[in-house]
C-alpha positions in Angstrom: 0.0 0.0 0.0 1.1 3.6 -0.7 1.3 5.5 2.6 2.7 9.0 3.4 -0.2 11.4 3.2 -2.0 9.7 0.3 -5.0 8.3 2.0 -5.7 11.7 3.7 -5.1 13.7 0.6 -7.2 11.4 -1.6 -10.2 11.6 0.7 -9.9 15.4 1.0 -9.7 15.8 -2.7 -12.6 13.5 -3.3 -14.8 15.3 -0.8 -14.1 18.7 -2.2 -14.7 17.6 -5.7 -17.9 15.8 -4.9 -19.6 18.5 -2.9 -18.9 21.7 -4.7 -21.6 21.1 -7.3 -24.4 19.6 -5.2 -26.3 22.8 -4.6 -26.5 23.6 -8.4 -29.9 23.9 -10.2 -32.3 22.0 -8.0 -35.7 22.3 -9.6 -38.2 24.5 -7.9 -41.2 22.2 -8.3 -43.0 21.3 -5.1 -41.8 17.7 -5.0 -38.1 19.0 -5.4 -38.2 20.5 -1.9 -37.5 17.1 -0.4 -34.6 16.5 -2.8 -33.2 19.9 -1.9 -33.3 18.9 1.8 -31.4 15.8 1.0 -28.8 17.9 -0.8 -28.5 20.2 2.2 -27.9 17.2 4.4 -25.2 15.9 2.2 -23.4 19.3 2.3 -23.8 19.3 6.1 -22.1 15.9 6.5 -19.5 16.3 3.7 -16.7 17.4 6.0 -17.6 15.1 8.9 -15.5 12.0 8.7 -17.3 10.6 11.8 -20.7 10.7 10.1 -20.0 8.7 6.9 -23.1 6.5 7.4 -25.2 9.7 7.2 -23.3 10.9 4.2 -23.9 7.6 2.3 -27.6 7.5 3.3 -28.4 11.0 2.1 -26.1 10.5 -1.0 -28.3 7.6 -2.1 -31.5 9.7 -1.3 -30.2 12.5 -3.6 -29.4 9.9 -6.2 -32.9 8.5 -6.2 -34.8 11.8 -6.1 -32.6 13.6 -8.7 -33.1 10.7 -11.1 -36.8 10.8 -10.6 -36.9 14.5 -11.1 -34.6 14.4 -14.1 -32.2 16.7 -12.3 -29.1 15.7 -14.2 -26.7 17.9 -12.3 -27.4 16.7 -8.8 -27.8 13.1 -10.1 -24.3 13.1 -11.5 -22.8 14.7 -8.4 -24.7 12.3 -6.1 -22.9 9.4 -7.8 -19.6 10.9 -6.8 -20.9 11.5 -3.2 -21.7 7.8 -2.9 -18.3 6.9 -4.3 -16.7 9.1 -1.6 -18.7 7.4 1.2 -17.4 4.0 0.1 -13.9 5.4 -0.2 -14.0 6.5 3.4 -15.0 3.0 4.4 -12.0 1.6 2.5 -14.5 -0.3 0.3 -12.5 0.3 -2.8 -14.4 -2.0 -5.2 -17.6 -0.1 -4.6 -15.8 3.3 -4.6 -14.3 2.3 -8.0 -17.7 1.3 -9.4 -19.3 4.6 -8.6 -16.3 6.7 -9.7 -16.2 4.9 -13.0 -19.9 5.5 -13.4 -19.4 9.2 -12.6 -16.6 9.4 -15.3 -18.9 7.8 -17.9 -21.6 10.4 -17.1 -19.1 13.2 -17.5 -18.0 11.9 -20.9 -21.6 11.6 -21.9 -22.4 15.3 -21.1 -19.1 16.5 -22.6 -17.9 18.5 -19.7 -14.1 18.3 -19.9 -13.4 20.1 -16.7 -15.8 18.0 -14.6 -14.4 14.9 -16.3 -10.9 15.9 -15.2 -12.1 16.3 -11.6 -13.9 12.9 -11.7 -10.6 11.3 -12.9 -8.9 12.6 -9.8 -11.2 10.5 -7.6 -10.8 7.5 -9.9 -7.0 7.9 -9.8 -7.1 8.0 -6.0 -9.0 4.7 -5.8 -6.5 3.0 -8.1 -3.7 4.2 -6.0 -5.3 2.7 -2.9 -5.6 -0.7 -4.5 -1.9 -0.6 -5.6 -2.7 -0.1 -9.3 0.0 2.6 -9.4 0.6 2.6 -13.1 -3.1 3.0 -13.9 -3.5 5.7 -11.2 -0.6 7.6 -12.7 -2.0 7.5 -16.2 -5.4 8.7 -15.2 -4.0 11.5 -13.0 -1.6 12.6 -15.8 -4.5 12.8 -18.2 -6.5 14.8 -15.7 -3.6 17.2 -15.1 -3.4 17.8 -18.9 -7.0 18.9 -19.0 -6.8 21.0 -15.8 -3.6 22.7 -17.1 -5.6 23.6 -20.3 -8.3 25.3 -18.1 -5.6 26.7 -15.7 -7.6 25.4 -12.7 -4.9 25.9 -10.0 -7.1 24.8 -7.1 -7.6 21.3 -8.6 -4.1 21.1 -10.0 -2.8 21.3 -6.4 -4.4 18.0 -5.6 -3.5 16.3 -8.9 0.2 17.3 -8.6 0.2 16.2 -5.0 -1.2 12.7 -5.8 1.1 12.3 -8.8 4.1 13.2 -6.6 3.0 10.5 -4.1 2.7 8.0 -6.9 6.2 8.9 -8.1 7.5 8.3 -4.6 5.8 4.8 -4.6 7.9 3.9 -7.7 11.0 5.4 -6.2 11.2 8.3 -8.6 12.4 10.8 -6.1 13.3 13.5 -8.6 9.8 13.6 -10.2 8.2 13.2 -6.7 10.0 16.4 -5.6 9.2 18.2 -8.8 5.4 17.5 -8.6 5.4 18.5 -4.9 7.0 21.8 -5.8 4.4 22.3 -8.5 1.6 21.6 -6.1 2.8 24.1 -3.5 3.3 26.7 -6.3 -0.4 26.2 -7.2 -1.1 27.3 -3.7 1.0 30.4 -4.1 4.0 29.0 -2.2 2.2 30.2 1.0 0.8 28.4 4.0 -2.5 30.1 4.6 -5.0 27.2 5.3 -5.2 23.5 6.1 -4.8 22.5 2.4 -1.6 24.5 1.8 -0.2 23.2 5.1 -0.6 19.7 3.8 1.0 20.6 0.5 3.9 22.2 2.3 4.3 19.2 4.6 4.5 16.9 1.5 7.1 19.1 -0.1 9.3 19.2 3.1 9.1 15.4 3.4 10.1 15.1 -0.3 13.0 17.5 0.2 14.2 15.2 3.0 13.7 12.0 0.9 15.8 13.7 -1.9 18.7 14.4 0.6 17.9 18.2 0.7 17.6 18.3 4.5 18.5 21.9 4.9 15.6 22.9 2.6 13.4 20.4 4.4 14.3 22.0 7.8 13.7 25.5 6.6 10.3 24.8 5.2 9.4 22.5 8.1 9.9 25.4 10.6 7.6 27.6 8.5 5.0 24.8 8.6 5.5 24.3 12.4 4.7 28.0 13.0 1.5 27.8 11.0 0.5 24.5 12.6 0.7 26.0 16.0 -1.6 28.8 14.8 -4.1 26.4 13.4 -4.1 24.3 16.6 -4.7 21.0 14.9 -3.0 18.3 17.0 -2.7 15.8 14.2 -1.0 18.2 11.8 1.2 19.6 14.6 2.4 16.2 15.7 3.0 15.1 12.1 5.3 18.1 11.3 7.1 17.7 14.7 7.8 14.1 14.0 9.1 15.0 10.5 11.4 17.7 12.0 12.7 15.1 14.4 13.6 12.9 11.4 15.3 15.8 9.5 17.2 16.9 12.6 18.5 13.3 13.0 19.7 13.3 9.4 21.4 16.6 10.0 23.0 15.2 13.2 21.2 17.9 15.3 20.3 15.2 17.9 19.3 17.6 20.7 16.8 19.3 18.4 15.6 15.9 17.4 14.9 15.0 21.0 13.1 18.3 21.6 10.8 17.7 18.6 10.1 14.1 19.5 9.3 14.9 23.1 6.8 17.5 22.0 5.1 14.9 19.8 4.9 12.5 22.7 3.1 15.1 24.9 0.0 14.3 22.8 0.3 10.6 23.2 -2.7 10.4 25.6 -4.7 13.1 23.9 -5.1 11.8 20.3 -4.9 8.6 18.4 -2.2 8.8 15.8 -0.1 5.7 16.2 2.0 6.2 13.0 3.2 9.6 14.2 4.0 8.3 17.7 5.9 5.4 16.2 8.0 7.9 14.2 8.6 10.1 17.3 9.8 7.1 19.4 12.0 5.9 16.5 13.8 9.2 15.9 14.1 9.8 19.7 15.7 6.4 20.1 18.1 7.1 17.2 19.1 10.5 18.6 19.6 9.1 22.1 21.8 6.3 20.7 23.9 8.9 18.8 24.3 10.9 22.1 25.6 7.7 23.9 22.4 7.2 26.0 21.9 3.7 24.8 19.6 2.4 27.6 17.2 5.2 27.0 17.5 4.6 23.3 16.5 1.0 23.8 13.4 2.0 25.8 12.2 4.4 23.1 13.0 2.0 20.2 11.0 -0.8 21.9 8.0 1.5 22.2 8.4 2.3 18.5 8.5 -1.4 17.8 5.2 -1.9 19.7 3.5 0.9 17.6 4.9 -0.6 14.4 3.3 -3.9 15.3 -0.1 -2.2 16.0 0.0 -0.3 12.7 1.3 -3.2 10.7 4.0 -0.8 9.5 6.5 -3.4 8.4 8.9 -0.9 6.7 9.1 1.1 9.9 9.5 -2.1 11.9 12.6 -3.1 9.9 14.2 0.3 10.6 13.4 0.0 14.3 14.7 -3.6 14.6 18.0 -2.6 13.0 18.4 0.3 15.4 17.6 -2.0 18.3 20.2 -4.4 17.1 22.8 -1.7 17.2 21.7 -0.4 20.6 21.7 -3.8 22.2 25.3 -4.3 21.0 26.3 -1.0 22.6 25.1 -2.1 26.0 26.7 -5.6 25.6 23.4 -7.6 25.4 24.5 -9.7 22.4 21.7 -12.2 22.7 19.0 -9.5 22.2 21.2 -7.9 19.5 21.3 -11.2 17.7 17.5 -11.8 18.0 16.8 -8.3 16.7 19.1 -8.8 13.8 17.6 -12.1 12.9 14.1 -10.7 13.1 15.2 -7.8 10.9 16.7 -10.1 8.3 13.6 -12.3 8.1 11.2 -9.3 7.9 13.4 -7.6 5.3 13.5 -10.7 3.1 9.7 -11.0 3.4 9.3 -7.4 2.3 11.5 -7.9 -0.7 9.5 -10.9 -1.7 6.3 -9.0 -1.3 7.8 -6.2 -3.4 8.7 -8.6 -6.2 5.1 -10.0 -6.1 3.8 -6.4 -6.2 5.9 -5.6 -9.3 4.6 -8.7 -11.1 1.0 -7.7 -10.1 1.6 -4.2 -11.4 2.9 -5.6 -14.7 -0.2 -7.8 -15.0 -2.5 -5.0 -14.2 -0.8 -2.8 -16.7 -1.1 -5.5 -19.4 -4.8 -6.0 -18.7 -5.4 -2.2 -18.6 -3.7 -1.7 -21.9 -5.9 -4.4 -23.5 -9.1 -2.8 -22.2 -8.0 0.7 -23.3 -7.3 -0.6 -26.8 -10.8 -1.8 -27.0 -12.4 1.5 -26.0 -10.2 3.9 -27.9 -12.6 4.0 -30.9 -15.7 4.6 -28.8 -17.5 7.9 -29.4 -17.2 8.7 -25.7 -13.6 9.8 -26.2 -14.5 12.4 -28.9 -14.3 15.3 -26.5 -10.9 14.4 -25.1 -9.6 13.6 -28.6 -10.8 17.0 -29.8 -9.0 18.7 -26.9 -5.8 16.7 -27.7 -6.1 17.7 -31.4 -6.5 21.3 -30.4 -3.4 21.2 -28.2 -1.5 19.3 -30.9 -2.5 22.0 -33.5 -1.2 24.7 -31.2 2.1 22.9 -30.8 2.4 22.4 -34.6 1.8 26.2 -35.1 4.3 27.0 -32.4 6.9 24.6 -34.0 6.2 26.1 -37.5 6.7 29.6 -36.2 9.9 28.5 -34.4 11.1 26.8 -37.6 10.4 30.0 -39.6 12.2 32.1 -37.0 15.2 29.8 -37.0 15.3 29.7 -40.8 14.9 33.5 -41.0 17.8 33.9 -38.5 20.0 31.6 -40.5 19.2 33.4 -43.7 19.8 36.8 -42.1 23.2 35.7 -40.6 24.2 34.1 -43.9 23.1 37.2 -45.8 25.0 39.5 -43.5 28.1 37.3 -43.8 27.8 37.4 -47.6 27.4 41.1 -47.6 30.4 41.5 -45.3 32.5 39.4 -47.5 31.4 41.4 -50.6 32.1 44.6 -48.8 35.5 43.3 -47.7 36.3 42.3 -51.3 35.2 45.7 -52.6 37.3 47.5 -50.0 40.3 45.3 -50.8 39.9 46.1 -54.5 39.6 49.8 -53.9 42.6 49.7 -51.6 44.6 47.8 -54.2 43.5 50.2 -56.9 44.5 53.1 -54.7 48.0 51.7 -54.4 48.2 50.9 -58.1 46.9 54.4 -59.0 49.2 55.9 -56.4 49.2 59.7 -57.1 53.0 59.9 -56.5 53.5 57.1 -59.1 51.3 58.9 -61.7 53.0 62.2 -61.0 56.5 60.8 -61.1 55.8 58.8 -64.2 54.4 61.8 -66.1 57.3 63.9 -64.9 59.8 61.3 -66.1 58.2 61.2 -69.5 58.2 65.1 -69.6 61.8 65.3 -68.7 62.6 62.6 -71.2 61.0 64.7 -73.9 62.5 68.0 -72.8 66.0 66.5 -72.7 65.9 66.4 -76.5 66.0 62.6 -76.7 64.1 60.5 -79.2 60.5 61.9 -79.2 59.2 58.6 -80.6 60.6 56.8 -77.6 59.0 59.4 -75.3 55.7 58.9 -77.1 56.1 55.1 -76.7 56.6 55.5 -72.9 53.5 57.8 -72.7 51.5 55.1 -74.6 52.8 52.5 -72.2 51.6 54.6 -69.3 48.1 54.8 -70.7 48.1 51.0 -71.2 49.2 50.5 -67.6 46.3 52.7 -66.4 43.8 50.8 -68.6 45.1 47.4 -67.5 44.8 48.3 -63.8 41.2 49.5 -64.2 40.2 46.6 -66.5 41.8 43.7 -64.7 40.6 44.7 -61.3 37.0 44.0 -62.4 37.8 40.3 -62.8 38.2 37.6 -60.2 41.0 35.9 -62.1 43.0 36.7 -65.2 45.5 34.6 -67.2 49.2 34.8 -66.2 50.2 36.2 -69.6 47.9 39.2 -69.0 49.3 39.6 -65.5 52.9 39.6 -66.8 52.0 42.0 -69.6 50.6 44.5 -67.2 53.5 44.1 -64.7 56.0 44.6 -67.6 54.4 47.8 -68.6 54.3 49.0 -64.9 58.0 48.2 -64.3 59.0 49.9 -67.6 57.3 53.1 -66.5 59.0 52.8 -63.0 62.4 52.4 -64.7 62.1 55.9 -66.2 62.4 57.4 -62.7 65.7 55.8 -61.9 68.8 57.3 -63.5 70.9 54.2 -62.8 68.0 51.8 -63.6 67.4 48.3 -62.2 67.0 44.8 -63.5 63.6 43.1 -63.6 63.7 39.4 -64.4 60.7 37.1 -64.8 61.1 33.3 -64.6 58.1 30.9 -65.5 58.4 27.2 -64.8 58.5 24.9 -67.9 55.3 23.1 -66.7 53.3 26.3 -66.6 51.4 27.7 -69.6 50.9 31.4 -69.0 48.0 31.7 -71.4 46.1 29.0 -69.5 47.1 29.6 -65.9 44.8 31.7 -63.8 45.9 34.1 -61.0 44.1 36.9 -59.0 44.5 40.1 -60.9 47.6 42.3 -60.1 48.3 40.2 -57.1 52.1 40.8 -57.3 51.9 44.6 -58.2 51.8 45.9 -54.6 54.8 43.7 -53.7 56.8 44.9 -56.8 56.0 48.5 -55.9 57.2 47.8 -52.3 60.5 46.4 -53.6 61.1 49.4 -55.9 60.1 52.1 -53.4 61.6 50.7 -50.2 64.1 48.1 -51.3 66.3 49.0 -54.4 65.6 52.7 -54.8 69.0 53.7 -53.5 70.9 50.6 -54.4 73.3 50.3 -57.4 72.7 47.4 -59.7 69.3 46.8 -58.1 67.5 43.7 -59.2 64.0 42.3 -58.8 63.3 38.6 -59.7 59.8 37.3 -60.2 59.4 33.5 -60.4 56.4 31.3 -61.0 56.7 27.5 -60.2 54.4 24.6 -59.5 54.5 23.0 -56.1 52.2 20.0 -56.3 48.7 21.5 -56.7 49.8 24.9 -55.6 51.3 27.8 -57.7 54.2 29.5 -56.0 54.8 33.1 -56.9 58.2 34.3 -55.6 59.4 37.9 -55.6 63.0 38.6 -54.5 65.1 41.8 -54.5 68.6 42.7 -53.5 67.5 45.9 -51.7 68.4 47.3 -48.3 66.1 44.8 -46.4 62.9 45.2 -44.4 64.5 46.4 -41.1 66.5 49.3 -42.7 63.6 50.3 -44.9 61.4 50.6 -41.9 64.0 52.8 -40.1 64.3 55.1 -43.1 60.6 55.4 -43.4 60.4 56.3 -39.8 63.1 59.0 -40.1 61.3 60.4 -43.2 58.0 60.3 -41.3 56.5 58.4 -44.2 53.6 56.1 -43.9 54.5 52.4 -44.0 53.9 50.6 -47.2 50.4 49.2 -47.8 51.7 46.2 -49.8 51.8 43.7 -47.0 48.5 44.9 -45.6 46.8 44.6 -49.0 48.2 41.1 -49.7 47.3 39.8 -46.2 43.7 41.1 -46.5 43.4 39.5 -50.0 44.7 36.2 -48.6 42.1 36.3 -45.8 39.3 37.1 -48.2 40.3 34.4 -50.7 40.6 31.8 -47.9 37.1 32.6 -46.6 35.7 31.8 -50.1 36.7 28.2 -49.5 38.3 27.7 -53.0 41.5 26.2 -51.7 44.4 27.4 -49.5 46.2 30.7 -50.0 49.4 31.7 -48.1 51.7 34.6 -48.0 55.1 35.0 -46.3 57.8 37.7 -46.3 61.3 37.2 -45.0 64.9 38.6 -45.3 66.8 37.2 -48.3 70.2 37.2 -46.6 71.5 36.6 -43.0 72.7 40.2 -42.8 69.2 41.5 -43.3 69.6 42.7 -46.9 67.2 41.7 -49.6 63.7 40.6 -49.2 61.8 37.4 -50.3 58.0 37.4 -50.6 56.3 34.1 -51.4 52.7 33.9 -52.3 51.1 30.4 -52.9 47.7 29.9 -54.5 45.7 26.9 -55.8 46.8 26.1 -59.3 43.9 26.8 -61.8 43.6 26.5 -65.5 41.2 28.4 -67.8 
């Protein structure tokens, strides 16, 4: 059997559910006056557990007269009242019969909310007859309906009972969660008898889950309210619970204080289970404090109460504690007897538990068979419609979520694409700025002008000027393309270097080497990729060097094309120092090339790398190496 507070909670829930609707719509005909008197009598006895015979009697009277008068509302409610009266007598077969009839009537009249309330009573009976699985299924279904209607007052009871059932199957985590939900439905406050019961369940479940500090804190809140309510049963229950928690926290003096206060009521009320608990925890606390003889006295009283109540689980706990206490005082015979009785009882309980598991499985199997047979009945239409509505809502929510996720992905991808396009454009513009460097244009035109004014061959000057125009056109045209052939690249670079040579009186050598396995007219390269590096070599490397030389080489390295630029200039370190002295801005060549590498790599069309190092150990000369995936047109 499932204990804790289940029996009390189930009866309380059943009563409240059964009696809230009895005063509804009694017909005003003359012969309905008697029926109304019966209804009033039922309401009068509804909360009196000591007058169950009267409750049952008047419940049947309402059932008879309401049926005769065609008073459907009170007829249906009277069925539930009769079920409650049988439940109070622990006549579970009869209680089950009337609660099942009540459920059928609720389905017939299509009242989903009242159906959910009826299922609470039905679930309570199933839990009493150890049909735990069936009880849980019914209560879960009831909770779903009540959540839809947001009926917090009823959800308190459903969550409480589901939590109790979770505890019965040792699911402590879910038990605690449902206890929290039940207390939350009551506003997380203790303001009446119902919320005090909910809070007590939650505190007990905190302790069962090992959260004893939380159990103690909530337990003290409950104790304060229980003293205000002046209900001895509730007060002794929470005191016994606090004695248990204090024992677990090793606060043994507090445990003794709580247990002693419980036992002050021993001759005032009948609550054997609570007194059994109080003697148990007092005995444990005394033993831990080294007062073993007193511990034995209290544990023996706990054992007597356990026998009276038939509380075998409690008895095993007490017997084991007695075994330890007898050992402490040196009474090994009694210690042995207690241990032997403990082992026999424990083995018996394990066997009973195994039988219960088999019975639960059989019940579940039979229940599933019956449910399969009734799934197609029209009585389930209302619940099916509700489930369909809930399912539709979920589908709509999922569709909206999917659209939102897809929209987010599209937006992020679009932003990334726009960023890459913007980066590419900025890189092109930056590259073009370098290629169309105003100083280069000015110096080149000045060189041509000086060449012409010097009286040299005007045809040669005109040819240089034509080459300058071709360079400008190539820069502008090629930068519109993603790739160009190597022969076009070399053509443009040759024109560019030729213009630059006009500026140097001593000139410089520019050498291009292309590997034998490379066809320039078919090999593709990013446009003007080497131009910033060549400009860098001319402006910062060989400008003031006699016999300056720049060598540009193209070679295949596996599936990569290596482009290597080497000069015999002053080197990177000295060039940087001279730029600093002249307060010049640093060259943009390295920055441009690095940004282009990053952009090309992000496109995912292979691996692009760029390195720049000194050519010689003394720091003179510079070697720049640029590798790209080999492509053919």
